C-alpha positions in Angstrom: -12.0 3.6 1.0 -10.8 7.2 0.9 -7.8 7.7 -0.9 -4.3 8.3 0.9 -4.2 12.5 0.9 -7.6 12.5 2.5 -6.3 10.5 5.0 -3.6 13.3 5.4 -5.4 16.1 5.3 -7.9 14.2 7.8 -5.4 13.4 10.3 -2.7 17.1 9.9 -3.1 20.5 11.4 -4.1 23.6 10.2 -1.2 24.9 10.1 0.3 21.6 8.5 -2.2 21.9 5.5 -1.8 25.6 4.9 2.8 24.4 4.7 1.7 22.0 2.2 0.3 23.9 -0.3 1.5 27.7 0.7 5.2 26.0 -0.1 3.1 24.5 -3.6 3.4 26.9 -6.5 -0.6 28.0 -7.1 -1.7 25.9 -4.5 -4.3 26.5 -1.5 -5.6 24.4 0.9 -8.9 24.4 -0.8 -7.4 22.8 -3.9 -6.0 20.1 -1.5 -9.0 19.5 -0.3 -10.9 19.5 -3.6 -7.8 16.7 -4.6 -8.4 14.7 -1.2 -12.4 14.5 -1.9 -11.5 13.9 -5.6 -13.7 16.4 -6.8 -10.6 16.9 -9.2 -7.7 15.8 -10.4 -4.1 16.3 -9.4 -1.2 16.7 -13.0 1.5 14.0 -12.1 3.6 16.9 -11.5 1.4 18.3 -8.7 0.9 15.3 -7.1 4.9 13.9 -6.5 5.3 17.5 -5.6 2.6 17.1 -2.9 3.5 13.8 -1.7 6.7 15.0 -1.1 6.2 18.0 0.3 3.7 16.0 3.0 6.7 13.5 3.8 8.5 16.7 6.0 5.5 15.9 8.4 5.9 12.9 10.4 3.8 10.5 11.7 1.2 11.2 9.4 -0.2 9.2 6.8 1.9 8.4 4.1 0.6 10.4 0.6 0.6 8.4 -2.5 0.3 10.1 -5.8 -1.1 7.3 -7.7 -3.8 7.9 -5.7 -4.8 11.9 -6.5 -3.5 11.8 -10.3 -5.5 10.2 -13.4 -1.4 10.4 -15.3 0.4 8.5 -12.0 -2.1 5.7 -11.4 -0.8 2.9 -13.7 3.0 4.7 -13.6 5.7 2.0 -12.7 7.9 5.6 -11.6 4.9 6.5 -9.6 5.4 3.1 -7.7 8.9 2.6 -7.1 8.9 6.3 -5.9 6.9 5.4 -3.5 8.9 2.8 -1.5 
């Protein structure tokens, strides 16, 4: 099953992807694609920032930071944030 960022990337338009990437420090749409595909893992801080940046786009799948960061996978704080 694809991770939640992959689902978001598949559903988002190109301008939405650029808006998210440009809102995050030192991030590009290529990096987001790498994280979405599982080629790279995001740090806990970056995963949280990606999740928050994608929330403003209504009608798209929600991104779970536990899907894209090994640091967040078993973190109770991350679980509470995603509710």
